[in-house]
TORKOL-4160 file (C-alpha; in steps of 0.2 Angstrom, whole numbers, padded with zeros to 4 digits, m for minus):
470
<pt num="1" X="0035" Y="m0182" Z="0055"/>
<pt num="2" X="0042" Y="m0168" Z="0045"/>
<pt num="3" X="0030" Y="m0155" Z="0039"/>
<pt num="4" X="0027" Y="m0154" Z="0020"/>
<pt num="5" X="0027" Y="m0137" Z="0011"/>
<pt num="6" X="0009" Y="m0133" Z="0006"/>
<pt num="7" X="0015" Y="m0122" Z="m0009"/>
<pt num="8" X="0011" Y="m0133" Z="m0023"/>
<pt num="9" X="0005" Y="m0129" Z="m0041"/>
<pt num="10" X="m0013" Y="m0131" Z="m0035"/>
<pt num="11" X="m0011" Y="m0120" Z="m0019"/>
<pt num="12" X="m0027" Y="m0111" Z="m0015"/>
<pt num="13" X="m0035" Y="m0118" Z="m0032"/>
<pt num="14" X="m0049" Y="m0130" Z="m0027"/>
<pt num="15" X="m0057" Y="m0133" Z="m0044"/>
<pt num="16" X="m0051" Y="m0137" Z="m0062"/>
<pt num="17" X="m0059" Y="m0121" Z="m0068"/>
<pt num="18" X="m0049" Y="m0111" Z="m0055"/>
<pt num="19" X="m0033" Y="m0120" Z="m0060"/>
<pt num="20" X="m0036" Y="m0115" Z="m0079"/>
<pt num="21" X="m0040" Y="m0097" Z="m0075"/>
<pt num="22" X="m0024" Y="m0095" Z="m0065"/>
<pt num="23" X="m0012" Y="m0104" Z="m0077"/>
<pt num="24" X="m0020" Y="m0097" Z="m0093"/>
<pt num="25" X="m0025" Y="m0079" Z="m0088"/>
<pt num="26" X="m0017" Y="m0074" Z="m0071"/>
<pt num="27" X="0000" Y="m0082" Z="m0068"/>
<pt num="28" X="0010" Y="m0074" Z="m0082"/>
<pt num="29" X="0003" Y="m0056" Z="m0081"/>
<pt num="30" X="0015" Y="m0042" Z="m0076"/>
<pt num="31" X="0014" Y="m0035" Z="m0059"/>
<pt num="32" X="0009" Y="m0017" Z="m0058"/>
<pt num="33" X="0012" Y="m0012" Z="m0040"/>
<pt num="34" X="0005" Y="0006" Z="m0039"/>
<pt num="35" X="0007" Y="0008" Z="m0020"/>
<pt num="36" X="0021" Y="0002" Z="m0010"/>
<pt num="37" X="0034" Y="0009" Z="0003"/>
<pt num="38" X="0049" Y="0002" Z="m0006"/>
<pt num="39" X="0065" Y="0012" Z="m0006"/>
<pt num="40" X="0069" Y="0021" Z="m0022"/>
<pt num="41" X="0087" Y="0023" Z="m0016"/>
<pt num="42" X="0089" Y="0004" Z="m0014"/>
<pt num="43" X="0082" Y="0001" Z="m0031"/>
<pt num="44" X="0093" Y="0015" Z="m0039"/>
<pt num="45" X="0109" Y="0008" Z="m0031"/>
<pt num="46" X="0104" Y="m0010" Z="m0035"/>
<pt num="47" X="0107" Y="m0015" Z="m0016"/>
<pt num="48" X="0112" Y="m0032" Z="m0011"/>
<pt num="49" X="0106" Y="m0037" Z="0006"/>
<pt num="50" X="0118" Y="m0046" Z="0017"/>
<pt num="51" X="0106" Y="m0059" Z="0024"/>
<pt num="52" X="0088" Y="m0064" Z="0025"/>
<pt num="53" X="0085" Y="m0054" Z="0041"/>
<pt num="54" X="0089" Y="m0038" Z="0033"/>
<pt num="55" X="0079" Y="m0041" Z="0017"/>
<pt num="56" X="0064" Y="m0050" Z="0025"/>
<pt num="57" X="0062" Y="m0046" Z="0043"/>
<pt num="58" X="0068" Y="m0028" Z="0046"/>
<pt num="59" X="0053" Y="m0016" Z="0047"/>
<pt num="60" X="0040" Y="m0030" Z="0044"/>
<pt num="61" X="0027" Y="m0025" Z="0057"/>
<pt num="62" X="0017" Y="m0041" Z="0052"/>
<pt num="63" X="0031" Y="m0052" Z="0058"/>
<pt num="64" X="0034" Y="m0041" Z="0073"/>
<pt num="65" X="0016" Y="m0043" Z="0079"/>
<pt num="66" X="0017" Y="m0062" Z="0077"/>
<pt num="67" X="0033" Y="m0063" Z="0086"/>
<pt num="68" X="0027" Y="m0053" Z="0101"/>
<pt num="69" X="0011" Y="m0063" Z="0102"/>
<pt num="70" X="0023" Y="m0078" Z="0103"/>
<pt num="71" X="0031" Y="m0071" Z="0118"/>
<pt num="72" X="0047" Y="m0066" Z="0109"/>
<pt num="73" X="0057" Y="m0053" Z="0119"/>
<pt num="74" X="0058" Y="m0036" Z="0110"/>
<pt num="75" X="0077" Y="m0038" Z="0110"/>
<pt num="76" X="0075" Y="m0051" Z="0096"/>
<pt num="77" X="0062" Y="m0040" Z="0086"/>
<pt num="78" X="0068" Y="m0022" Z="0085"/>
<pt num="79" X="0082" Y="m0023" Z="0098"/>
<pt num="80" X="0101" Y="m0026" Z="0096"/>
<pt num="81" X="0101" Y="m0045" Z="0094"/>
<pt num="82" X="0111" Y="m0052" Z="0080"/>
<pt num="83" X="0103" Y="m0054" Z="0063"/>
<pt num="84" X="0104" Y="m0073" Z="0064"/>
<pt num="85" X="0097" Y="m0073" Z="0082"/>
<pt num="86" X="0082" Y="m0062" Z="0076"/>
<pt num="87" X="0079" Y="m0074" Z="0061"/>
<pt num="88" X="0080" Y="m0089" Z="0072"/>
<pt num="89" X="0066" Y="m0082" Z="0084"/>
<pt num="90" X="0056" Y="m0078" Z="0068"/>
<pt num="91" X="0058" Y="m0097" Z="0063"/>
<pt num="92" X="0053" Y="m0102" Z="0080"/>
<pt num="93" X="0037" Y="m0092" Z="0078"/>
<pt num="94" X="0032" Y="m0098" Z="0060"/>
<pt num="95" X="0024" Y="m0115" Z="0066"/>
<pt num="96" X="0013" Y="m0105" Z="0077"/>
<pt num="97" X="0006" Y="m0094" Z="0063"/>
<pt num="98" X="m0005" Y="m0108" Z="0056"/>
<pt num="99" X="m0021" Y="m0099" Z="0048"/>
<pt num="100" X="m0012" Y="m0082" Z="0049"/>
<pt num="101" X="m0008" Y="m0076" Z="0031"/>
<pt num="102" X="0010" Y="m0075" Z="0037"/>
<pt num="103" X="0011" Y="m0094" Z="0036"/>
<pt num="104" X="0006" Y="m0094" Z="0018"/>
<pt num="105" X="0017" Y="m0078" Z="0013"/>
<pt num="106" X="0032" Y="m0085" Z="0022"/>
<pt num="107" X="0033" Y="m0101" Z="0012"/>
<pt num="108" X="0027" Y="m0093" Z="m0004"/>
<pt num="109" X="0041" Y="m0080" Z="m0003"/>
<pt num="110" X="0055" Y="m0093" Z="0001"/>
<pt num="111" X="0049" Y="m0104" Z="m0014"/>
<pt num="112" X="0047" Y="m0090" Z="m0027"/>
<pt num="113" X="0063" Y="m0081" Z="m0023"/>
<pt num="114" X="0075" Y="m0094" Z="m0017"/>
<pt num="115" X="0067" Y="m0111" Z="m0023"/>
<pt num="116" X="0067" Y="m0117" Z="m0005"/>
<pt num="117" X="0055" Y="m0131" Z="m0002"/>
<pt num="118" X="0058" Y="m0134" Z="0017"/>
<pt num="119" X="0045" Y="m0128" Z="0030"/>
<pt num="120" X="0053" Y="m0115" Z="0040"/>
<pt num="121" X="0055" Y="m0119" Z="0059"/>
<pt num="122" X="0070" Y="m0120" Z="0071"/>
<pt num="123" X="0076" Y="m0136" Z="0063"/>
<pt num="124" X="0078" Y="m0128" Z="0046"/>
<pt num="125" X="0082" Y="m0111" Z="0051"/>
<pt num="126" X="0101" Y="m0112" Z="0050"/>
<pt num="127" X="0102" Y="m0120" Z="0033"/>
<pt num="128" X="0089" Y="m0109" Z="0026"/>
<pt num="129" X="0098" Y="m0093" Z="0033"/>
<pt num="130" X="0114" Y="m0099" Z="0026"/>
<pt num="131" X="0108" Y="m0104" Z="0009"/>
<pt num="132" X="0099" Y="m0087" Z="0006"/>
<pt num="133" X="0114" Y="m0078" Z="0013"/>
<pt num="134" X="0125" Y="m0086" Z="0000"/>
<pt num="135" X="0112" Y="m0082" Z="m0014"/>
<pt num="136" X="0110" Y="m0064" Z="m0009"/>
<pt num="137" X="0128" Y="m0061" Z="m0012"/>
<pt num="138" X="0126" Y="m0066" Z="m0031"/>
<pt num="139" X="0121" Y="m0053" Z="m0043"/>
<pt num="140" X="0106" Y="m0062" Z="m0048"/>
<pt num="141" X="0099" Y="m0058" Z="m0031"/>
<pt num="142" X="0102" Y="m0039" Z="m0031"/>
<pt num="143" X="0086" Y="m0028" Z="m0029"/>
<pt num="144" X="0084" Y="m0025" Z="m0047"/>
<pt num="145" X="0086" Y="m0043" Z="m0052"/>
<pt num="146" X="0073" Y="m0048" Z="m0038"/>
<pt num="147" X="0061" Y="m0036" Z="m0046"/>
<pt num="148" X="0064" Y="m0044" Z="m0063"/>
<pt num="149" X="0062" Y="m0061" Z="m0056"/>
<pt num="150" X="0044" Y="m0057" Z="m0051"/>
<pt num="151" X="0040" Y="m0049" Z="m0068"/>
<pt num="152" X="0037" Y="m0032" Z="m0060"/>
<pt num="153" X="0033" Y="m0018" Z="m0073"/>
<pt num="154" X="0028" Y="m0004" Z="m0062"/>
<pt num="155" X="0032" Y="0002" Z="m0044"/>
<pt num="156" X="0024" Y="0017" Z="m0035"/>
<pt num="157" X="0034" Y="0022" Z="m0020"/>
<pt num="158" X="0027" Y="0034" Z="m0006"/>
<pt num="159" X="0036" Y="0050" Z="m0004"/>
<pt num="160" X="0035" Y="0066" Z="0007"/>
<pt num="161" X="0033" Y="0083" Z="m0002"/>
<pt num="162" X="0050" Y="0088" Z="0005"/>
<pt num="163" X="0059" Y="0073" Z="m0004"/>
<pt num="164" X="0071" Y="0078" Z="m0018"/>
<pt num="165" X="0067" Y="0062" Z="m0028"/>
<pt num="166" X="0085" Y="0061" Z="m0033"/>
<pt num="167" X="0084" Y="0042" Z="m0034"/>
<pt num="168" X="0069" Y="0042" Z="m0045"/>
<pt num="169" X="0079" Y="0053" Z="m0056"/>
<pt num="170" X="0094" Y="0042" Z="m0056"/>
<pt num="171" X="0083" Y="0027" Z="m0061"/>
<pt num="172" X="0077" Y="0037" Z="m0076"/>
<pt num="173" X="0094" Y="0041" Z="m0081"/>
<pt num="174" X="0099" Y="0023" Z="m0079"/>
<pt num="175" X="0085" Y="0018" Z="m0091"/>
<pt num="176" X="0079" Y="0005" Z="m0079"/>
<pt num="177" X="0066" Y="m0004" Z="m0088"/>
<pt num="178" X="0054" Y="m0006" Z="m0073"/>
<pt num="179" X="0045" Y="0011" Z="m0070"/>
<pt num="180" X="0048" Y="0017" Z="m0052"/>
<pt num="181" X="0038" Y="0033" Z="m0050"/>
<pt num="182" X="0035" Y="0043" Z="m0034"/>
<pt num="183" X="0018" Y="0046" Z="m0026"/>
<pt num="184" X="0015" Y="0062" Z="m0017"/>
<pt num="185" X="0010" Y="0059" Z="0001"/>
<pt num="186" X="0007" Y="0076" Z="0011"/>
<pt num="187" X="0001" Y="0068" Z="0027"/>
<pt num="188" X="0012" Y="0079" Z="0038"/>
<pt num="189" X="0005" Y="0095" Z="0031"/>
<pt num="190" X="m0012" Y="0089" Z="0038"/>
<pt num="191" X="m0006" Y="0084" Z="0055"/>
<pt num="192" X="m0005" Y="0102" Z="0062"/>
<pt num="193" X="m0006" Y="0096" Z="0081"/>
<pt num="194" X="0007" Y="0083" Z="0079"/>
<pt num="195" X="0023" Y="0086" Z="0089"/>
<pt num="196" X="0034" Y="0086" Z="0073"/>
<pt num="197" X="0023" Y="0098" Z="0063"/>
<pt num="198" X="0033" Y="0114" Z="0065"/>
<pt num="199" X="0049" Y="0105" Z="0062"/>
<pt num="200" X="0041" Y="0098" Z="0046"/>
<pt num="201" X="0036" Y="0116" Z="0041"/>
<pt num="202" X="0054" Y="0122" Z="0043"/>
<pt num="203" X="0060" Y="0108" Z="0032"/>
<pt num="204" X="0048" Y="0113" Z="0019"/>
<pt num="205" X="0053" Y="0131" Z="0020"/>
<pt num="206" X="0071" Y="0125" Z="0016"/>
<pt num="207" X="0066" Y="0115" Z="0001"/>
<pt num="208" X="0055" Y="0129" Z="m0007"/>
<pt num="209" X="0067" Y="0143" Z="m0001"/>
<pt num="210" X="0055" Y="0155" Z="0008"/>
<pt num="211" X="0046" Y="0157" Z="0024"/>
<pt num="212" X="0029" Y="0149" Z="0027"/>
<pt num="213" X="0020" Y="0161" Z="0038"/>
<pt num="214" X="0002" Y="0159" Z="0032"/>
<pt num="215" X="m0010" Y="0145" Z="0026"/>
<pt num="216" X="m0009" Y="0153" Z="0009"/>
<pt num="217" X="0010" Y="0151" Z="0008"/>
<pt num="218" X="0008" Y="0133" Z="0014"/>
<pt num="219" X="m0003" Y="0129" Z="0000"/>
<pt num="220" X="0009" Y="0139" Z="m0012"/>
<pt num="221" X="0023" Y="0128" Z="m0006"/>
<pt num="222" X="0013" Y="0112" Z="m0008"/>
<pt num="223" X="0008" Y="0117" Z="m0025"/>
<pt num="224" X="0026" Y="0120" Z="m0030"/>
<pt num="225" X="0031" Y="0103" Z="m0023"/>
<pt num="226" X="0016" Y="0095" Z="m0032"/>
<pt num="227" X="0022" Y="0102" Z="m0049"/>
<pt num="228" X="0040" Y="0096" Z="m0045"/>
<pt num="229" X="0034" Y="0079" Z="m0042"/>
<pt num="230" X="0024" Y="0080" Z="m0058"/>
<pt num="231" X="0040" Y="0085" Z="m0068"/>
<pt num="232" X="0049" Y="0069" Z="m0061"/>
<pt num="233" X="0035" Y="0058" Z="m0067"/>
<pt num="234" X="0023" Y="0057" Z="m0052"/>
<pt num="235" X="0005" Y="0054" Z="m0057"/>
<pt num="236" X="m0002" Y="0047" Z="m0040"/>
<pt num="237" X="m0005" Y="0055" Z="m0023"/>
<pt num="238" X="m0009" Y="0046" Z="m0007"/>
<pt num="239" X="m0016" Y="0050" Z="0010"/>
<pt num="240" X="m0016" Y="0040" Z="0026"/>
<pt num="241" X="m0031" Y="0046" Z="0036"/>
<pt num="242" X="m0038" Y="0039" Z="0052"/>
<pt num="243" X="m0055" Y="0046" Z="0046"/>
<pt num="244" X="m0060" Y="0059" Z="0034"/>
<pt num="245" X="m0067" Y="0075" Z="0040"/>
<pt num="246" X="m0077" Y="0087" Z="0030"/>
<pt num="247" X="m0082" Y="0104" Z="0037"/>
<pt num="248" X="m0087" Y="0120" Z="0027"/>
<pt num="249" X="m0076" Y="0134" Z="0031"/>
<pt num="250" X="m0069" Y="0150" Z="0024"/>
<pt num="251" X="m0051" Y="0155" Z="0019"/>
<pt num="252" X="m0051" Y="0168" Z="0033"/>
<pt num="253" X="m0055" Y="0155" Z="0046"/>
<pt num="254" X="m0042" Y="0143" Z="0040"/>
<pt num="255" X="m0029" Y="0156" Z="0039"/>
<pt num="256" X="m0032" Y="0160" Z="0058"/>
<pt num="257" X="m0032" Y="0142" Z="0062"/>
<pt num="258" X="m0015" Y="0139" Z="0054"/>
<pt num="259" X="m0008" Y="0155" Z="0063"/>
<pt num="260" X="m0013" Y="0148" Z="0079"/>
<pt num="261" X="m0005" Y="0131" Z="0076"/>
<pt num="262" X="0011" Y="0140" Z="0071"/>
<pt num="263" X="0011" Y="0150" Z="0087"/>
<pt num="264" X="0008" Y="0134" Z="0097"/>
<pt num="265" X="m0010" Y="0139" Z="0103"/>
<pt num="266" X="m0023" Y="0126" Z="0108"/>
<pt num="267" X="m0035" Y="0121" Z="0093"/>
<pt num="268" X="m0052" Y="0114" Z="0095"/>
<pt num="269" X="m0057" Y="0098" Z="0087"/>
<pt num="270" X="m0068" Y="0108" Z="0075"/>
<pt num="271" X="m0054" Y="0120" Z="0070"/>
<pt num="272" X="m0043" Y="0105" Z="0066"/>
<pt num="273" X="m0056" Y="0097" Z="0056"/>
<pt num="274" X="m0059" Y="0114" Z="0046"/>
<pt num="275" X="m0041" Y="0115" Z="0042"/>
<pt num="276" X="m0039" Y="0097" Z="0037"/>
<pt num="277" X="m0055" Y="0098" Z="0026"/>
<pt num="278" X="m0049" Y="0114" Z="0017"/>
<pt num="279" X="m0031" Y="0108" Z="0014"/>
<pt num="280" X="m0038" Y="0091" Z="0008"/>
<pt num="281" X="m0049" Y="0100" Z="m0004"/>
<pt num="282" X="m0034" Y="0110" Z="m0010"/>
<pt num="283" X="m0024" Y="0095" Z="m0013"/>
<pt num="284" X="m0037" Y="0086" Z="m0022"/>
<pt num="285" X="m0040" Y="0101" Z="m0034"/>
<pt num="286" X="m0021" Y="0100" Z="m0037"/>
<pt num="287" X="m0023" Y="0081" Z="m0042"/>
<pt num="288" X="m0037" Y="0084" Z="m0053"/>
<pt num="289" X="m0028" Y="0099" Z="m0062"/>
<pt num="290" X="m0014" Y="0087" Z="m0067"/>
<pt num="291" X="m0024" Y="0072" Z="m0071"/>
<pt num="292" X="m0017" Y="0062" Z="m0056"/>
<pt num="293" X="m0025" Y="0047" Z="m0047"/>
<pt num="294" X="m0028" Y="0051" Z="m0029"/>
<pt num="295" X="m0028" Y="0037" Z="m0015"/>
<pt num="296" X="m0036" Y="0038" Z="0002"/>
<pt num="297" X="m0031" Y="0025" Z="0015"/>
<pt num="298" X="m0044" Y="0026" Z="0029"/>
<pt num="299" X="m0048" Y="0018" Z="0045"/>
<pt num="300" X="m0031" Y="0015" Z="0055"/>
<pt num="301" X="m0028" Y="0020" Z="0072"/>
<pt num="302" X="m0010" Y="0022" Z="0074"/>
<pt num="303" X="0004" Y="0021" Z="0088"/>
<pt num="304" X="m0009" Y="0015" Z="0101"/>
<pt num="305" X="0005" Y="0008" Z="0113"/>
<pt num="306" X="0012" Y="0025" Z="0119"/>
<pt num="307" X="0026" Y="0017" Z="0129"/>
<pt num="308" X="0032" Y="0007" Z="0114"/>
<pt num="309" X="0030" Y="0022" Z="0102"/>
<pt num="310" X="0040" Y="0033" Z="0113"/>
<pt num="311" X="0053" Y="0019" Z="0115"/>
<pt num="312" X="0055" Y="0013" Z="0097"/>
<pt num="313" X="0045" Y="0025" Z="0086"/>
<pt num="314" X="0031" Y="0023" Z="0073"/>
<pt num="315" X="0027" Y="0009" Z="0061"/>
<pt num="316" X="0033" Y="m0005" Z="0072"/>
<pt num="317" X="0017" Y="m0015" Z="0073"/>
<pt num="318" X="0007" Y="m0005" Z="0086"/>
<pt num="319" X="m0007" Y="0001" Z="0075"/>
<pt num="320" X="m0024" Y="m0007" Z="0073"/>
<pt num="321" X="m0041" Y="m0006" Z="0065"/>
<pt num="322" X="m0050" Y="0010" Z="0070"/>
<pt num="323" X="m0069" Y="0013" Z="0073"/>
<pt num="324" X="m0075" Y="0029" Z="0065"/>
<pt num="325" X="m0090" Y="0036" Z="0057"/>
<pt num="326" X="m0087" Y="0045" Z="0041"/>
<pt num="327" X="m0101" Y="0042" Z="0028"/>
<pt num="328" X="m0107" Y="0061" Z="0029"/>
<pt num="329" X="m0089" Y="0067" Z="0027"/>
<pt num="330" X="m0086" Y="0056" Z="0012"/>
<pt num="331" X="m0102" Y="0062" Z="0004"/>
<pt num="332" X="m0098" Y="0080" Z="0008"/>
<pt num="333" X="m0080" Y="0079" Z="0002"/>
<pt num="334" X="m0083" Y="0070" Z="m0014"/>
<pt num="335" X="m0098" Y="0080" Z="m0017"/>
<pt num="336" X="m0089" Y="0097" Z="m0015"/>
<pt num="337" X="m0076" Y="0091" Z="m0028"/>
<pt num="338" X="m0089" Y="0084" Z="m0040"/>
<pt num="339" X="m0099" Y="0101" Z="m0039"/>
<pt num="340" X="m0084" Y="0110" Z="m0046"/>
<pt num="341" X="m0079" Y="0097" Z="m0058"/>
<pt num="342" X="m0062" Y="0094" Z="m0049"/>
<pt num="343" X="m0064" Y="0076" Z="m0043"/>
<pt num="344" X="m0049" Y="0066" Z="m0049"/>
<pt num="345" X="m0049" Y="0047" Z="m0052"/>
<pt num="346" X="m0050" Y="0041" Z="m0034"/>
<pt num="347" X="m0045" Y="0025" Z="m0025"/>
<pt num="348" X="m0052" Y="0023" Z="m0007"/>
<pt num="349" X="m0045" Y="0009" Z="0004"/>
<pt num="350" X="m0055" Y="0004" Z="0019"/>
<pt num="351" X="m0048" Y="m0004" Z="0035"/>
<pt num="352" X="m0064" Y="m0008" Z="0045"/>
<pt num="353" X="m0075" Y="m0022" Z="0038"/>
<pt num="354" X="m0090" Y="m0014" Z="0045"/>
<pt num="355" X="m0088" Y="0001" Z="0033"/>
<pt num="356" X="m0085" Y="m0009" Z="0017"/>
<pt num="357" X="m0103" Y="m0009" Z="0010"/>
<pt num="358" X="m0105" Y="0010" Z="0015"/>
<pt num="359" X="m0089" Y="0015" Z="0006"/>
<pt num="360" X="m0092" Y="0005" Z="m0009"/>
<pt num="361" X="m0110" Y="0012" Z="m0012"/>
<pt num="362" X="m0104" Y="0030" Z="m0008"/>
<pt num="363" X="m0090" Y="0029" Z="m0021"/>
<pt num="364" X="m0103" Y="0023" Z="m0034"/>
<pt num="365" X="m0112" Y="0040" Z="m0031"/>
<pt num="366" X="m0098" Y="0049" Z="m0040"/>
<pt num="367" X="m0095" Y="0040" Z="m0056"/>
<pt num="368" X="m0103" Y="0055" Z="m0065"/>
<pt num="369" X="m0092" Y="0060" Z="m0079"/>
<pt num="370" X="m0091" Y="0046" Z="m0091"/>
<pt num="371" X="m0074" Y="0038" Z="m0086"/>
<pt num="372" X="m0073" Y="0020" Z="m0084"/>
<pt num="373" X="m0070" Y="0014" Z="m0066"/>
<pt num="374" X="m0066" Y="0032" Z="m0060"/>
<pt num="375" X="m0071" Y="0029" Z="m0042"/>
<pt num="376" X="m0062" Y="0013" Z="m0035"/>
<pt num="377" X="m0066" Y="0003" Z="m0020"/>
<pt num="378" X="m0048" Y="m0002" Z="m0016"/>
<pt num="379" X="m0040" Y="m0018" Z="m0013"/>
<pt num="380" X="m0040" Y="m0027" Z="0004"/>
<pt num="381" X="m0028" Y="m0017" Z="0014"/>
<pt num="382" X="m0016" Y="m0020" Z="0029"/>
<pt num="383" X="m0026" Y="m0031" Z="0041"/>
<pt num="384" X="m0038" Y="m0036" Z="0028"/>
<pt num="385" X="m0026" Y="m0042" Z="0015"/>
<pt num="386" X="m0028" Y="m0060" Z="0019"/>
<pt num="387" X="m0039" Y="m0074" Z="0011"/>
<pt num="388" X="m0055" Y="m0070" Z="0019"/>
<pt num="389" X="m0052" Y="m0051" Z="0018"/>
<pt num="390" X="m0048" Y="m0052" Z="0000"/>
<pt num="391" X="m0063" Y="m0063" Z="m0004"/>
<pt num="392" X="m0074" Y="m0050" Z="0006"/>
<pt num="393" X="m0067" Y="m0035" Z="m0004"/>
<pt num="394" X="m0071" Y="m0044" Z="m0020"/>
<pt num="395" X="m0088" Y="m0049" Z="m0015"/>
<pt num="396" X="m0092" Y="m0031" Z="m0009"/>
<pt num="397" X="m0085" Y="m0023" Z="m0025"/>
<pt num="398" X="m0095" Y="m0036" Z="m0036"/>
<pt num="399" X="m0111" Y="m0033" Z="m0026"/>
<pt num="400" X="m0111" Y="m0014" Z="m0027"/>
<pt num="401" X="m0100" Y="m0010" Z="m0042"/>
<pt num="402" X="m0091" Y="m0018" Z="m0057"/>
<pt num="403" X="m0078" Y="m0030" Z="m0053"/>
<pt num="404" X="m0074" Y="m0030" Z="m0071"/>
<pt num="405" X="m0065" Y="m0013" Z="m0069"/>
<pt num="406" X="m0056" Y="m0016" Z="m0053"/>
<pt num="407" X="m0038" Y="m0011" Z="m0054"/>
<pt num="408" X="m0031" Y="m0025" Z="m0043"/>
<pt num="409" X="m0019" Y="m0029" Z="m0029"/>
<pt num="410" X="m0005" Y="m0019" Z="m0022"/>
<pt num="411" X="0009" Y="m0025" Z="m0010"/>
<pt num="412" X="0008" Y="m0009" Z="0002"/>
<pt num="413" X="0025" Y="m0016" Z="0008"/>
<pt num="414" X="0042" Y="m0011" Z="0013"/>
<pt num="415" X="0050" Y="m0028" Z="0008"/>
<pt num="416" X="0057" Y="m0033" Z="m0009"/>
<pt num="417" X="0051" Y="m0050" Z="m0005"/>
<pt num="418" X="0033" Y="m0046" Z="m0004"/>
<pt num="419" X="0028" Y="m0047" Z="m0023"/>
<pt num="420" X="0021" Y="m0065" Z="m0021"/>
<pt num="421" X="0007" Y="m0057" Z="m0013"/>
<pt num="422" X="0001" Y="m0053" Z="m0030"/>
<pt num="423" X="0001" Y="m0072" Z="m0034"/>
<pt num="424" X="m0008" Y="m0075" Z="m0017"/>
<pt num="425" X="m0022" Y="m0062" Z="m0023"/>
<pt num="426" X="m0023" Y="m0070" Z="m0040"/>
<pt num="427" X="m0025" Y="m0087" Z="m0034"/>
<pt num="428" X="m0039" Y="m0082" Z="m0022"/>
<pt num="429" X="m0047" Y="m0072" Z="m0036"/>
<pt num="430" X="m0046" Y="m0087" Z="m0048"/>
<pt num="431" X="m0052" Y="m0099" Z="m0035"/>
<pt num="432" X="m0067" Y="m0089" Z="m0031"/>
<pt num="433" X="m0072" Y="m0087" Z="m0049"/>
<pt num="434" X="m0068" Y="m0105" Z="m0054"/>
<pt num="435" X="m0079" Y="m0111" Z="m0040"/>
<pt num="436" X="m0093" Y="m0101" Z="m0046"/>
<pt num="437" X="m0091" Y="m0107" Z="m0064"/>
<pt num="438" X="m0092" Y="m0125" Z="m0058"/>
<pt num="439" X="m0107" Y="m0121" Z="m0048"/>
<pt num="440" X="m0115" Y="m0113" Z="m0064"/>
<pt num="441" X="m0116" Y="m0096" Z="m0055"/>
<pt num="442" X="m0105" Y="m0089" Z="m0069"/>
<pt num="443" X="m0104" Y="m0095" Z="m0087"/>
<pt num="444" X="m0092" Y="m0109" Z="m0090"/>
<pt num="445" X="m0084" Y="m0098" Z="m0103"/>
<pt num="446" X="m0065" Y="m0096" Z="m0100"/>
<pt num="447" X="m0063" Y="m0083" Z="m0114"/>
<pt num="448" X="m0075" Y="m0072" Z="m0105"/>
<pt num="449" X="m0071" Y="m0075" Z="m0087"/>
<pt num="450" X="m0052" Y="m0076" Z="m0091"/>
<pt num="451" X="m0053" Y="m0059" Z="m0099"/>
<pt num="452" X="m0060" Y="m0053" Z="m0082"/>
<pt num="453" X="m0045" Y="m0061" Z="m0073"/>
<pt num="454" X="m0032" Y="m0054" Z="m0084"/>
<pt num="455" X="m0040" Y="m0037" Z="m0083"/>
<pt num="456" X="m0040" Y="m0037" Z="m0064"/>
<pt num="457" X="m0022" Y="m0044" Z="m0063"/>
<pt num="458" X="m0014" Y="m0031" Z="m0075"/>
<pt num="459" X="m0024" Y="m0022" Z="m0089"/>
<pt num="460" X="m0036" Y="m0012" Z="m0079"/>
<pt num="461" X="m0022" Y="m0004" Z="m0069"/>
<pt num="462" X="m0012" Y="m0001" Z="m0084"/>
<pt num="463" X="m0026" Y="0008" Z="m0092"/>
<pt num="464" X="m0032" Y="0017" Z="m0076"/>
<pt num="465" X="m0014" Y="0025" Z="m0073"/>
<pt num="466" X="m0011" Y="0028" Z="m0092"/>
<pt num="467" X="0004" Y="0016" Z="m0091"/>
<pt num="468" X="0015" Y="0014" Z="m0106"/>
<pt num="469" X="0029" Y="0001" Z="m0106"/>
<pt num="470" X="0047" Y="0008" Z="m0108"/>
């Protein structure tokens, strides 16, 4: 018997109240995607992808992990197999993804972008690949038109301080109606023991036009790049951290630590923490001085499979949830910034569920200057952006903060076909609230609860990031 597509109008909506909330208050809200890893170059050049593998599989570590778990040889994942053969192996994996969010995402994306109703498997792979390949050659399926199709109004990319941001500038010159703005991500400046640190410093020197021989000159260079990003429209920073350290130190100590790193000398764990603490504080102060929002993604342990990392590089699906203890560091870090009135609006994303309640309650300690929703417990992230993880994030935020001021979901994706994840989130949100309305745990007041839904889906983020439509 042929499997039926589960993506119906009522997908994930199990009560009449949930259906009303979704259709009347969530479905048609613009998408404000303030954190992604999309290519500004692809958007500015209005790229048209050749086939479904290129736009949908390439670089998707979620799919890579599932294919490996299904016994697919690496040749068909990140290797040199043909695009169709890679897609066919993915299609062979899809039936085995039941109860993994990939099963939902796969069919939601096929339906929303390409109006494909068939369930993806080896029987349908060739016809779906051919149909989408033909559609992708049409101008209606260029990158910019795919974004319009999903009602996207804002995209925040993720950009290294050494980036010249030329494609963001080109988009502004084009007058593209969807705002695509950079986010400042200085992770490499913090990774002073990584193999590529000195090479990155050399690249930064080329960009700023002078030698970086001291910690002070590094901070000066980062401040100049921070200012340049601001001039191009950036109002968001981002940090990907395994854990957050906070060590009290002096400028003299940090200067000595930086010089040791530049000379290739061994650094103790405490020296590394002192350097990272000092530089994070300096960067946070820059964010506050310009009125930016700062984001911290905390809890991943990356590149765990050393053999595969050396073979095919980073971000290929060999990262996982880490297990760290950082409550005192959060307290010290935010406390130090708060004490000097230099704590910017902050979103913290947590990857380990064991830390959820701790993080939500810690952030609530620093809503101390009259701003609405200043400290945000961020959306379910990475391994947690599935149905249960989203529900848990909403529950934790509701229990320990104000869901009413939550700034909503992000894709955190490298794929231009990922925007239905906002629909996925919205349906889960509406289902949760709708069930509680029908259980009489929330008022059966669609105006009141509907306003909450529309605020989370769009309006809160627009206010928080001071967004004004072009």
